[in-house]
N, C-alpha and C positions, 0 to 999 in steps of 0.2 A: 743784342746790345745790353749794356749795363742796366739801362732803365728797365728793360724787360725782365732782367733777373731780379732787380730790386722789387718790381711789382709782384713777381711770382712769390718771392719770399714773404712780402707783406700779406698777400692774399692767403698764403698757406697758414700764416699765423692767425689771421682772422678766422679762417675756416675751422681750424682746430678748436678755437674757443666757441665758435658758433654752434658746433655740434653738441656741446655740453650745456648750452644755455637757451637754445631756441624755444624750448617748450614753455618757458616762462613769459614769452613775448605777449600773448594775447590776454594775459591776466594781470599785467603789471599796472597797478593803480596806486595812487597815494592814499594813505590812511586818513588824511584830512579832507578828502574829496567830498563835496556836498552833493545833495540829491540831484541838483541841476547838472552838475558836471558828470555824474554817473549816467544820467539819461542821455546827455550829449555823447558820451563815450560809447554807449551802446549803439548809437546810430552812425558813428564815425566810420568813414570808408576804409581807413587805414590807420596804422599806428607806426611810430618811429621806433626803430630798434638798432642797437649797436652792442658789440661785445664789451665786457667790462674793461678788458686790457687789450691793447694792440701793440705789437712790436713792429717797428719799421726801421729802414736803413737809410742813412744819409751819406751823401757824397758831395763834398765841398759846400756844406750847409744847404743842400737841397734835398728834401725828403719826399719821396713819392709814396703816398698812401691814400686810400679812400676811406680810412678810419673804420671800415666795416659798416658804415652807416647804411641802413636799409629802410624802406617802407614795406610793410606787409599788408596786403589787401585782405579784408575780412571775408564776409560771406558773399559779397558781390564784386565783380571786377570794378576797379577804379579806372575811370576813363575820361580823358580830356580831349576835346576837339577844338582846333584853332583854325580860323578861316579869315580870309579877306576877300571882299567882293570885287575889289579892283585895287590897282596900285596907288590910287588916290586916298585909300582908306587904311586905318590902322587895323592891326590884328585883333580879332575878337575871340576870346577863349571861353568855353563853357565846360563845366563839369557835368557829365551825363549821369546824373544821380538816379537812383531807382524811382524817385518822385518826379523826375523831369529835369530839364536843363537848368543849371544854376550858373549865372555869369560870374566869371572872375573879375576882379577890379580892373578898370580900364588901364591899359599900359602894362598888364601883367607879363605880356610877351612883346618885346620890341622887335624881335625876329623869331624864327622858328627853332632856335637852339635850346629853348627851355624857359621856365618860369623865373623871372628875375627877382633877386633879393628874397628868395624863398627861405633860405636857411642862414642862421647866424652861428658862427663858430667863435668861441672865446678860448684862446689857447694861452694857458698860464703856466710858465715854467716854475720849477721848484723855488728858484730865487730870481726875482726880476719882475718886469712889467708884463701884463697880459697883452696879447695881440687879438684884436677883434676883426673878423672878416665876415662879409655878407656874400653869399654864394647863389649863383643861378643853379637851378635843378632841372634835369631832364629825367622824366619818369620812364624813359625807355632804356635804362641802364642794363647792366648784366643781370639776368633774372634767374631765379631758382625756385623750385617747388618746395614749400615748407610744411604742407599738410599732405598726408598720404591719401586723403580723399579728394584732393584738388585735381583739376584736369591735368592730363599727362603732358600737354604742351601749352605754350602761351602763344596767342595769335599776334601779339603786339610787336611793333618794330624794335629792332635792336640798336637804337640810337636816334638822336635828334639831328637829322641832316638839315643843313641850313644854306640853301641857295638864296641870294638876295631877292630873287624874283619868285620864290615859292609862294603858293597860294593856299595851301591847307596842310595840316598835320594832325596826327593822332598820337597821343601818348597814353599808356595804360599799364596797369598791373593786374594780372589775372587773379581771380579769387583764390586765396590760399597760396599765393606766390609772393616772393619778395624781390625787390629790385634795388640795385645800388643807387645812391643819391649823388655821390661825388665821383669824379673821374680822377684817376691817379696820374693822368698825363700832365697835369700842372702841379709842380712840386710846392710843398710848404717850404718857406725859406727859414728853416730852423736847423740847428745842429744837434749833435748827440746830447742826450739828457732825458729827463723824465718830465712829462707835461700833464696837466689836467685840461682836458678838452670838454667844453660844454657846447652841445649842439642843440639849437632851438629853432623850431618852425616859427616864422614871422607871425606875430599876433593876429594880423588880418587874415592870414590863411588858416591859422589854427581855429579862429572863430568861424570862418566860412565853412570849414569841413567838420566842425563840431568836435574838435580834438580836446580831450581833457589835458590838464597840465602835465600829467604823467605820460600821456601818449605823444605830446608835442616836444619833448625834450629828452636828452640822454647825456650822461656824463661818462667820459672815457679816460682811462689812464693810458697815455701814449708813451711808450718807451722807445727812444730813438737810439740806434747803435750806428757806429761808424762802419763803413764798408769800403774796402780798398778796390780800386779799379783793376779788374783782371782782363780788360780788353774786350773787344767785341766777340760775340758768339757767332757760330756759323748759322746761317738761315736754315729753317726747317724745310721739309718737302712741300712742294706746291700742291695745294688742294685742287682736285680735279672734279668737283661736283658738277652736275649738269652736263656732263659730256655724253654725247649720244653714241650709239653703236657705229662702228666704222664701215658703213655700207650705205649706198645711195637709197633713197626712198623707193618703195614698191607700191604697186597699185596705180590706178588711173590718176593722171595729173589733173588738177582743178580744185574747186572748193564749192561747198554748199553755202547757202545763205546762213548767216549767223554772226556772232560777235567778231569785231575787227579792231585792231589798234587804230589810234588816231594820233599821228605825229604832229607836234606843234613846237614852235621855236620860242625861246625866251629872248628878251633883248640881250645883246652882248653886254658883258660886264667885266670888271677888273681891267679897265682900259688904261694903257700907259704907253710911253715911247721907250724904245731901247736906249741904252746909255749914249750911243752915238747919234740918236734921234733920227736914224734912217729907217726904222721899222716901227709900225704900229702894232702893239700887242693887245690881246684881249682874251677873254674866256667866253665860251659859247655852250649853251645847253639846249638840246632837243629832248622833248619829253613825250610820254605816251599818255594821252587823256582818254583813250578808248576803253572799251569793255572787254578787251582781250589783250594778252601779252603779244609783243612782237617777238617771234621766234624765227631765227635764221640759222639753218644748219649748213655747214660746208663739208664737202666730201672730196678728198684729194684725188686728183687725176693720176693715173698710174705713171710713175716715173717723172712727174712734173711738180714744180713749186707753185701749183695752182689748184684751187678747190672750186668745184661747182657749188653754187649757193642756192638754197631753196627756202622759201618762206612757208611756214606751216600754219594751218587754221584749225580752230577748236570750237566746240559748241559750248553752251553755258555751263556744262558740267566738267569741262576740261578735257573732253574726249577729242582726239584728233579727227578732223573731218576731211582734210585734203592738204595739198601742197602746190606750190608754183615755183618755177625757176625764176630767180631774181638776180642773176649775174654771177659774180665770182668773188672769191677771197684769194689774195696773193700773199706770198711770203716776202716780207721786207727785210733784207739782210743788213741794212745799215746798223752800225754799232748802237745808235740811240734807240733803235726799234727792236729788230730781231723777233718779230712775231707776225701773226697772220692778220691781214686787214680786209675788212669788207668795204667795197668801193662805192656803194650807192646809198649811203645813209644821209649825208649832209654836204652842204657847200657854203663856203664863206666868201663874200664879195664886199669890196669897198666901192660904193656908188657915189657919183658926183651929185651935186645939188639937184640936177635934172633927172636923177635916177639912172643915168647911163653908167656903165661899168668902168671904173678907173683901175682896179687891181683885183686879183683873185688870190686867195690863200692857196698855197701848195698842199695844204692838208686836205686830202681827198679820200682818205681811207681810215677805217675806224675799227676798234675793238669794243663792241657794245657791252656796257655794264651799267648796273643800277647805282650810279654814284651819288645822285641827289634826289631826295624825296621832294617832289614839287607839289603834289596835291594828293594826300592820302585819303581825302574825303570823297573823291570821285567814285562812282559805282564800279565795283569789281577791282578797286585798288588792292594791290598786294602789300600788306603791312610788313611782311617779313620775307622778302624775296631772297633767293639763294645767292646770286652772283652780284655782290656789292663791291667787287674789286676785279681787276683785269686778269687775275690768275685763272678764272674760269672760262674766259672767252678769247684769249690771245693765243694760247697754245705755244708749242715750241717747234723746232724744225722737224722733229720726228713725228709730229701729230698726223694722224690719218683722217681725223675729223674734228670739227669745231662746232660748238653750239654757242650762239650769241643771243641773249635775251634782254629785252627792255620791258619790264613789267608795267602794268597799268598804274598810273600815279607817279611814276619815276622818270627821272631824266638822266641823260649821259652827258657829262661835262668834259670839255677839252680846253685846256689852258694853252694859249699860243705863246710860247716862250722861245722857240727856235726861229732863227731868221727865215728859214724856208717855210715855216708854218704861219708867218705873220705877213702883214701887208708892207711891201716896200713903198716908202713915201718920199724918198730923197728927191725925186724928180717931179713930185706933184706940187702944184701951186697951193698957196694958202687959200682957205675958204671952207665952205660947208660940205660935209660928206655924210654918208650913212653907212654904217656897218650892217650888212644884210646877212642874217643867219637863215638858211633855207634847209628845211627837212625834205627828204625824199626828192632830191632835185630832178631826177630823171623819170620819176613816176613809176619806177619798177616795183616798189613795195605796194601791197594792197592795204588800204586804210579807209577809214570812214569818210574823211573829207580831206581834200587838198587845198581848201580855201584858207586854211589857218596855218600854212606851213612856213611862212616867211615873217620874220620880225626885223624891224629896222631900228637902229640906235643912232641918233643924230650927234655928230661931233663937229668941231671946228679946228682946223689946223692953222697954226700961226707961227710966228718967230721967223728966224733966218737960218740958212744952211748951217748945220752943226749945232744949232740951238733952237730946234723946232719946239713948238708947244702944242698941246692938245687940250681942248676944253670939251667936256662931255655934258650934254644936256641931261638933266635929271628926268627920270620917269616917275610921275606922280610924286608921292612922298618918300620914295625909296632912295636911300643914300647908300650907294654901293662902293664908295671909295675904299673902304676897308676890306673888301672882298677880292681875293684873287689878284691883287696888284702884283705886277712882275718887276717893277722898279727899273 
């Protein structure tokens, strides 16, 4: 797509400049800095960096660029942990400094998508009035090693996933590594021209992290050029990471005592009615709170559109210790699917006030992927899992085998937007109902506990035929109206 091309051009421009100026980052201080500032700078966990000049491209006065802004971690990893003990409490974020945990100001994170109002941008054109913006920052941006002596890989997540019912997150920059501060997915509403951009860390955060004035701000010359629309580009090849060998497991079936996944359901969210008010739509997330990933491999039966499914078990070091048959994967040929589905992962039901079943969603099969970081602070959480999109787990018609993985700390979300995958309510009377999200409904998967598999979300149907209404009961202090609504 055009946006992808614009982003690539902008990043290429930034990278070329970065290569020639990166050496100066850790020594950039102001000549007028006093002794106190110098002492603070020596202890600061990171410094702000940007190239002197960035070239970006605009289309219809929308300019996609991350300005090349980076934070560079110094001699220790820079790490933030965010948690909430329950849905009745606000998120608490701490900096895990070498001297112990340091709490960030209350309200620093209203959700798990990043630190709010962390960065101020002042964009001044050559002629005209400046525009001032305050930006949320996720410290899990695109990362790169900037010191040859730094660790070869970074353990930190590659993004700030934000489910309304997430419980914990980790953000971090490895020592000697840099990470982007802004995303180029949201454009600047500026046209072609030359701009002076001043980027500044908010004073309360600069003080908290001991940043000197020089470390906390950067000035960038932004040159914006017009770009003509050349139409969409062809998609690239599908990534096939995490695909197993195409043969059934060998050795004795069974498992030894050891770590297991623990599937749990979050309350349904993003709840709304279809336009004709005949269907109730919602999003549902099942996540893994255990100390082992859930790994299910499917192996195709000869000449059939069916795979035999096996769950694998591992010890604390990640070595496979056994496997167990857990059902099947089947090929779904419908135009809106055309991929392989695992049948025994979750079930969605609409319950009456007395908890008897009023309707069942026809969504009964799944392609597991780590779509939502629910709690990356649980033991054995995978901060950077491989399959965060369906390209790795759904396969295509020619697939001989499939691997589906739900890593510890992660959830798999499904949005119910097709009529067949939502609840039909046209014939249901008004009143109180519960959306039930159930993990491992038939008990085929092996997990730590099955007592936490079901989550209920209370709703009330009202209105009249053709003009039905739905009122959703709030869970704790979580306001999820803006998440996943299907309209």
